[in-house]
Structure formats: C-alpha cells, structure tokens
C-alpha positions as CSV (number, residue, x, y, z in Angstrom):
1,X,81.9,51.3,89.3
2,X,83.8,50.2,86.2
3,X,83.5,53.5,83.5
4,X,81.4,53.7,81.2
5,X,83.0,53.0,77.0
6,X,82.6,56.4,75.1
7,X,80.1,54.5,73.1
8,X,77.8,53.8,75.9
9,X,77.5,57.6,77.2
10,X,76.5,58.7,74.1
11,X,73.8,56.4,74.3
12,X,73.2,57.4,77.8
13,X,72.9,61.0,76.6
14,X,69.8,60.3,74.5
15,X,67.7,59.1,77.7
16,X,65.3,61.6,78.6
17,X,65.2,62.1,82.5
18,X,61.7,61.0,84.1
19,X,61.7,57.6,81.5
20,X,60.8,54.0,81.7
21,X,63.5,52.3,80.4
22,X,64.2,48.6,79.0
23,X,68.1,48.4,78.9
24,X,67.7,44.9,76.5
25,X,71.0,43.0,76.5
26,X,72.3,44.9,79.5
27,X,75.5,42.7,79.8
28,X,76.8,43.2,83.3
29,X,74.3,46.6,83.6
30,X,76.9,49.1,83.6
31,X,75.0,51.3,81.5
32,X,71.6,50.6,83.6
33,X,73.9,51.8,86.6
34,X,75.0,54.7,84.7
35,X,71.8,55.8,83.4
36,X,70.1,55.7,87.4
37,X,73.4,57.7,88.5
38,X,73.1,60.6,85.8
39,X,69.2,60.8,86.2
40,X,67.4,60.8,89.1
41,X,64.2,60.1,87.7
42,X,65.2,57.4,85.6
43,X,63.2,53.8,86.2
44,X,65.6,51.1,84.7
45,X,64.6,47.3,83.8
46,X,68.1,46.0,82.9
47,X,67.3,42.3,80.9
48,X,69.7,39.9,79.3
49,X,68.9,36.4,77.7
50,X,71.9,35.1,79.0
51,X,71.9,34.1,82.9
52,X,75.5,34.5,83.2
53,X,75.5,38.2,82.0
54,X,72.3,38.9,84.1
55,X,74.4,37.2,87.2
56,X,77.4,39.9,86.8
57,X,74.7,42.6,86.4
58,X,72.6,41.9,89.5
59,X,76.0,41.6,91.2
60,X,77.7,44.8,90.4
61,X,74.0,46.6,91.1
62,X,73.9,45.2,94.5
63,X,77.6,46.5,94.7
64,X,76.1,50.0,93.7
65,X,73.0,49.6,96.7
66,X,70.8,50.2,93.2
67,X,68.7,47.3,93.7
68,X,65.4,50.1,94.6
69,X,66.2,52.1,91.3
70,X,67.0,48.8,88.6
71,X,64.8,45.9,87.8
72,X,66.1,43.0,86.4
73,X,64.9,40.7,84.1
74,X,65.9,37.5,82.6
75,X,64.5,36.5,79.1
76,X,64.7,37.7,75.1
77,X,64.1,41.0,74.2
78,X,60.5,42.9,75.0
79,X,59.3,39.4,75.7
80,X,60.2,40.8,80.2
81,X,58.0,43.7,79.6
82,X,54.0,44.1,80.0
83,X,52.6,46.9,77.5
84,X,52.3,50.2,78.8
85,X,55.7,49.3,81.2
86,X,58.1,51.2,79.5
87,X,58.5,54.2,77.2
88,X,62.2,53.8,76.0
89,X,64.0,50.5,74.6
90,X,67.5,50.6,74.5
91,X,69.5,48.3,72.8
92,X,73.3,48.5,72.3
93,X,76.2,46.2,70.5
94,X,73.7,43.8,68.8
95,X,73.6,43.3,64.5
96,X,70.6,45.1,63.1
97,X,69.2,41.3,62.4
98,X,68.5,41.1,65.6
99,X,67.3,44.4,67.1
100,X,64.7,44.8,64.3
101,X,63.5,41.1,65.1
102,X,63.0,42.3,69.0
103,X,60.9,45.0,67.2
104,X,58.8,43.3,65.0
105,X,58.2,40.3,66.9
106,X,56.5,42.2,69.7
107,X,54.7,45.4,68.0
108,X,51.9,45.3,71.0
109,X,54.4,46.3,73.4
110,X,55.4,49.4,71.6
111,X,52.2,51.6,72.1
112,X,53.4,53.9,75.2
113,X,57.5,53.5,73.9
114,X,58.0,57.2,72.4
115,X,62.0,56.6,72.3
116,X,64.1,53.4,70.9
117,X,68.1,54.5,71.2
118,X,69.8,52.2,69.5
119,X,73.7,51.6,68.7
120,X,74.3,48.8,66.2
121,X,77.2,47.3,64.4
122,X,75.5,45.8,61.4
123,X,73.6,47.0,57.8
124,X,72.4,50.6,59.3
125,X,70.0,51.0,56.1
126,X,68.4,47.9,57.2
127,X,68.3,49.2,60.7
128,X,67.1,52.5,59.7
129,X,64.5,51.5,57.2
130,X,62.5,48.6,59.5
131,X,62.3,51.0,62.6
132,X,60.6,54.0,60.7
133,X,58.3,51.7,59.2
134,X,57.3,51.1,62.8
135,X,56.1,54.3,63.2
136,X,59.5,55.9,64.1
137,X,61.7,59.1,62.6
138,X,65.9,59.5,63.3
139,X,65.4,62.1,65.5
140,X,69.3,62.4,66.3
141,X,72.1,60.1,65.5
142,X,75.8,60.3,66.3
143,X,79.0,59.2,65.5
144,X,81.4,58.4,68.5
145,X,84.9,56.6,67.9
146,X,85.8,54.6,70.4
147,X,89.4,52.4,70.9
148,X,89.4,52.8,66.5
149,X,86.4,51.9,65.8
150,X,83.2,54.3,65.0
151,X,80.1,53.7,66.1
152,X,76.7,55.4,65.2
153,X,74.1,56.2,67.9
154,X,70.6,56.7,66.5
155,X,67.6,57.8,68.5
156,X,64.3,57.1,66.9
157,X,60.8,59.0,68.0
158,X,57.3,58.1,67.7
159,X,55.9,59.8,64.1
160,X,56.3,59.5,60.4
161,X,58.4,60.7,58.2
162,X,59.9,59.9,54.6
163,X,63.3,59.4,53.7
164,X,65.3,58.6,50.4
165,X,67.9,55.8,49.7
166,X,70.3,57.9,51.1
167,X,69.1,59.3,53.8
168,X,68.2,55.4,55.2
169,X,72.0,54.3,54.2
170,X,73.9,57.6,55.4
171,X,71.5,58.8,58.3
172,X,69.1,61.8,57.1
173,X,71.2,63.7,60.6
174,X,74.5,62.2,59.9
175,X,74.6,63.9,56.2
176,X,73.3,67.8,57.5
177,X,75.8,67.6,60.2
178,X,78.6,66.3,57.5
179,X,81.2,66.4,60.2
180,X,85.1,65.5,59.8
181,X,83.9,62.0,61.7
182,X,81.0,61.5,59.3
183,X,83.8,62.3,56.6
184,X,86.1,59.2,58.1
185,X,83.2,56.9,58.6
186,X,82.3,57.4,54.1
187,X,86.1,57.0,53.2
188,X,86.3,54.1,55.2
189,X,83.3,52.3,53.9
190,X,84.0,53.5,50.4
191,X,87.4,51.5,50.7
192,X,85.5,48.5,51.8
193,X,83.0,48.6,49.1
194,X,85.9,49.4,46.7
195,X,87.7,46.4,47.6
196,X,84.0,44.0,47.7
197,X,83.7,45.3,44.5
198,X,87.0,43.7,43.0
199,X,86.5,40.7,44.5
200,X,83.3,39.8,43.4
201,X,82.4,38.2,40.4
202,X,79.9,39.2,38.0
203,X,77.2,36.4,38.9
204,X,76.2,38.3,41.7
205,X,74.7,40.8,39.3
206,X,72.5,42.7,41.9
207,X,74.6,42.8,45.1
208,X,77.0,44.5,42.4
209,X,74.6,47.2,41.6
210,X,73.9,48.1,45.1
211,X,77.6,48.3,45.8
212,X,78.0,50.5,43.0
213,X,75.3,52.5,43.8
214,X,76.7,53.3,47.5
215,X,80.1,53.9,46.1
216,X,78.5,56.8,43.9
217,X,76.7,58.3,47.2
218,X,79.3,57.6,49.0
219,X,81.7,59.6,46.8
220,X,79.3,61.9,45.8
221,X,79.4,63.1,49.7
222,X,82.7,63.1,50.3
223,X,83.1,65.9,47.2
224,X,81.4,68.5,49.3
C-alpha cells in the first residue's frame, strides 16, 4: 500500500470512528483505504467523476481486500448518494469554487451530515464564508507543510456561529493557535499580496481595496 501524504493524514485525523463517510474525488482511493484501516467501524463510499481514477481506486481496494468496507461510485459530487446515507463528507485537493458548488447544489443531501472535512488550495475566505452559511461552524483547523507547500485542513461541524471578516479570511482556530507555521503562511501570503498590489493598475479600485485590507490584517497578526 502506498504511504499516505502528510496532508491526507491530517484530513484522516478529523474523521470519527463509526462515521459514514463519502470521499469525494477519491482519486486512487488511498485516503479511503487508510480510513478503513485506521478506524474499524468506519464505512466509506469512495466516489470520483473520473472513470480512470475510480478504476485505479477499485484496483487498490481489491489489492487490500477491502471491497466489503469501501463502496465505489462513479459520479459528480453528492449526486452519488441518497439523503441520510452519509454523515461525513471529505473533499481534499479541490478548488473552493468546486467544493462550494458541490455542497450548495445538493443541500437536500446535507440533512444527516454532521461533519464536513475540507482541504482546499484556493480562496479559503470564500470557502469558510459559504460553508458556514449552510449552517456549519468551524470546529477545528490544522496547517500541515508537505513538500514545501502549506496546506489548510478545516473541519466544519453542524451548528451556527458568527464570524468576522478576519476570522473567515485567516481562520478563527488558526488565528487563536497563532503557531510558527501559521506565521510562516501569513508571511508568504503577505509577500504575495504586496507583489500583486505593486503590479495591478489603479483601475482595479475595489480589488486594490481588498488587497490593502488583507495586507493590513496580515501585518497586524505578524506584529503579535
């Protein structure tokens, strides 16, 4: 069995035993296999929209003799499940727009879903804002550095909480932890934003305002 990346190990650490999980965009099925090996009562549906990826997952699952614990389904997002069939959604490695689209398109399938575990590489403000608007709060967040990239893994739990702009931008839990990896991530983001600000023309007024706002938040965080 291929070793799981540090990024996916953190994703797996947020899953509870006894969960009924859908691993959306399961790719080669490595996370699904790891989950059923780690938790003896977990049930997993491994799904992917890509036939080749799912075929690869099926091969790996058969190799591990785990066909009775992992069901594979071909299809898009939550289209492959019925309402009430799952209580945990795992999506790792997709863009924020795609993830939010999957969840908003299928709100009827969220009735029994208590946990949504996300690792996305793009627009975490947009992601947090939209998932919390669906009636979930941010239970935990972990940063993990894997091959020089800092990934953010977020666990959303059913319930309501209000968040301000800074919390949605940087993460309420990450801001509270304020550890070295968080500071490193903020520094990288600050460098990128300053470069963007330097290179966009004055015509992009609202975008410039947003960048300036984010720069100020990052500078304030790094002072403390």
